[in-house]
Backbone as CSV, one residue per row, in Angstrom:
resi,resn,N_x,N_y,N_z,CA_x,CA_y,CA_z,C_x,C_y,C_z
1,MET,57.070,17.658,10.453,57.983,18.177,11.443,58.939,17.079,11.915
2,TYR,58.418,15.908,12.258,59.236,14.799,12.727,59.281,13.729,11.643
3,THR,60.365,12.936,11.626,60.505,11.862,10.650,60.683,10.547,11.384
4,TYR,59.868,9.561,11.017,59.908,8.260,11.677,59.939,7.169,10.626
5,ASN,60.581,6.055,10.979,60.634,4.913,10.094,59.504,3.930,10.363
6,ASN,58.942,3.964,11.573,57.867,3.027,11.896,57.036,3.560,13.063
7,PRO,55.871,2.954,13.286,54.983,3.417,14.359,55.601,3.306,15.753
8,SER,56.462,2.334,15.962,57.090,2.168,17.279,57.940,3.371,17.646
9,GLU,58.640,3.929,16.660,59.432,5.133,16.911,58.533,6.300,17.301
10,MET,57.400,6.399,16.631,56.455,7.472,16.937,55.934,7.326,18.360
11,LEU,55.562,6.119,18.729,55.038,5.880,20.073,56.087,6.153,21.143
12,GLU,57.323,5.796,20.857,58.393,6.048,21.823,58.582,7.546,22.026
13,GLU,58.550,8.301,20.952,58.688,9.759,21.071,57.512,10.361,21.831
14,ILE,56.307,9.828,21.614,55.125,10.286,22.352,55.314,10.017,23.847
15,LYS,55.795,8.825,24.195,56.021,8.478,25.604,57.045,9.404,26.255
16,VAL,58.133,9.658,25.542,59.195,10.514,26.078,58.670,11.931,26.292
17,LYS,57.988,12.471,25.285,57.483,13.843,25.382,56.435,13.946,26.489
18,ARG,55.609,12.935,26.622,54.579,12.925,27.663,55.229,12.935,29.049
19,ALA,56.276,12.118,29.226,56.978,12.077,30.510,57.626,13.416,30.818
20,MET,58.209,14.047,29.812,58.812,15.365,29.997,57.761,16.382,30.435
21,MET,56.599,16.331,29.801,55.530,17.260,30.130,55.044,17.052,31.563
22,ILE,54.833,15.825,31.950,54.335,15.521,33.294,55.367,15.920,34.347
23,ASN,56.639,15.597,34.108,57.686,15.982,35.056,57.762,17.495,35.204
24,CYS,57.666,18.191,34.094,57.705,19.646,34.127,56.488,20.206,34.863
25,ALA,55.321,19.632,34.596,54.099,20.096,35.265,54.192,19.895,36.769
26,ASN,54.747,18.778,37.172,54.900,18.521,38.606,55.910,19.459,39.251
27,ALA,56.950,19.825,38.506,58.003,20.670,39.056,57.682,22.164,38.968
28,LYS,57.087,22.580,37.841,56.914,24.014,37.589,55.463,24.466,37.520
29,GLY,54.552,23.497,37.544,53.134,23.824,37.471,52.555,23.533,36.091
30,PHE,51.271,23.285,36.087,50.589,22.908,34.854,50.481,24.050,33.853
31,THR,50.601,25.270,34.310,50.451,26.404,33.402,51.776,27.109,33.103
32,SER,52.895,26.495,33.472,54.189,27.113,33.166,54.413,27.093,31.654
33,GLU,55.210,28.030,31.182,55.494,28.109,29.746,56.110,26.822,29.229
34,GLU,57.017,26.252,29.992,57.698,25.030,29.561,56.721,23.850,29.476
35,THR,55.846,23.731,30.463,54.849,22.653,30.438,53.938,22.801,29.228
36,ILE,53.504,24.005,28.959,52.623,24.258,27.813,53.347,23.943,26.507
37,LYS,54.638,24.292,26.433,55.440,23.986,25.237,55.482,22.477,25.009
38,TYR,55.755,21.725,26.080,55.776,20.264,25.945,54.407,19.730,25.538
39,SER,53.354,20.299,26.094,52.004,19.870,25.758,51.711,20.101,24.276
40,GLN,52.114,21.241,23.771,51.890,21.546,22.356,52.699,20.610,21.463
41,GLU,53.928,20.335,21.849,54.749,19.398,21.078,54.140,17.998,21.110
42,LEU,53.612,17.610,22.261,52.952,16.314,22.382,51.719,16.250,21.492
43,ASP,50.947,17.317,21.452,49.777,17.373,20.574,50.172,17.143,19.120
44,ILE,51.261,17.777,18.699,51.730,17.611,17.316,52.103,16.154,17.059
45,LEU,52.842,15.564,17.985,53.243,14.161,17.823,52.033,13.234,17.748
46,ILE,51.062,13.458,18.624,49.866,12.603,18.637,49.081,12.780,17.339
47,ASN,48.954,14.013,16.868,48.251,14.244,15.602,48.957,13.563,14.441
48,GLU,50.284,13.645,14.420,51.042,12.970,13.367,50.858,11.456,13.448
49,TYR,50.844,10.938,14.664,50.638,9.501,14.833,49.254,9.096,14.326
50,GLN,48.245,9.886,14.671,46.887,9.569,14.234,46.775,9.580,12.713
51,LYS,47.397,10.549,12.069,47.382,10.601,10.604,48.082,9.385,10.020
52,ALA,49.243,9.052,10.572,50.002,7.909,10.077,49.302,6.593,10.379
53,SER,48.574,6.537,11.494,47.945,5.275,11.901,46.845,4.841,10.938
54,GLN,46.354,5.738,10.134,45.361,5.357,9.127,45.961,4.383,8.122
55,HIS,47.293,4.380,8.031,47.980,3.495,7.098,48.509,2.238,7.766
56,PHE,48.399,2.160,9.088,48.847,0.985,9.807,47.818,-0.119,9.655
57,SER,48.257,-1.363,9.813,47.363,-2.492,9.604,46.324,-2.661,10.708
58,ARG,46.656,-2.258,11.939,45.681,-2.376,13.029,45.922,-1.262,14.047
59,PRO,44.896,-0.841,14.764,45.077,0.209,15.776,46.024,-0.255,16.874
60,ASN,46.755,0.641,17.412,47.721,0.295,18.445,47.143,0.616,19.820
61,GLU,47.164,-0.359,20.705,46.599,-0.188,22.035,47.422,0.764,22.899
62,GLU,48.728,0.883,22.616,49.572,1.763,23.422,49.128,3.212,23.332
63,ILE,48.744,3.648,22.157,48.334,5.039,22.012,47.013,5.281,22.737
64,LYS,46.144,4.304,22.754,44.892,4.439,23.507,45.194,4.618,24.993
65,LEU,46.156,3.859,25.492,46.555,3.983,26.886,47.109,5.381,27.159
66,SER,47.923,5.890,26.251,48.481,7.237,26.421,47.384,8.279,26.477
67,PHE,46.386,8.160,25.605,45.275,9.110,25.615,44.518,9.035,26.939
68,ASN,44.265,7.835,27.412,43.554,7.675,28.682,44.338,8.287,29.834
69,GLU,45.655,8.119,29.832,46.472,8.701,30.882,46.478,10.224,30.796
70,MET,46.467,10.757,29.591,46.423,12.210,29.414,45.118,12.769,29.967
71,ILE,44.046,12.067,29.731,42.738,12.518,30.232,42.770,12.604,31.741
72,MET,43.511,11.713,32.392,43.580,11.708,33.853,44.473,12.844,34.367
73,VAL,45.466,13.271,33.596,46.417,14.279,34.062,45.883,15.695,33.882
74,TRP,45.314,16.022,32.746,44.993,17.400,32.419,43.812,18.008,33.170
75,PRO,42.882,17.242,33.733,41.828,17.919,34.511,42.370,18.711,35.691
76,LYS,43.568,18.397,36.171,44.157,19.137,37.284,44.395,20.598,36.912
77,VAL,44.541,20.889,35.638,44.760,22.254,35.185,43.546,23.109,35.473
78,CYS,42.373,22.523,35.396,41.118,23.257,35.562,40.806,23.580,37.018
79,VAL,41.533,22.948,37.927,41.258,23.149,39.359,41.768,24.479,39.841
């Protein structure tokens, strides 16, 4: 779906999409259609990054941080 030249581009797109999702969730709610759309797009980006990262020379700490931050944000949906 997306085309990247290097892992840094992938991580930047993940950061941007994550920020869009969080801003939308704060403005329109965690269950709004737009927030869910951003969440699904973010899932695709993260999955693509994980597949591509198998070919990278070392794991990237930035993506681990993004996952940890996501874990902190999404439990609010269950409330």
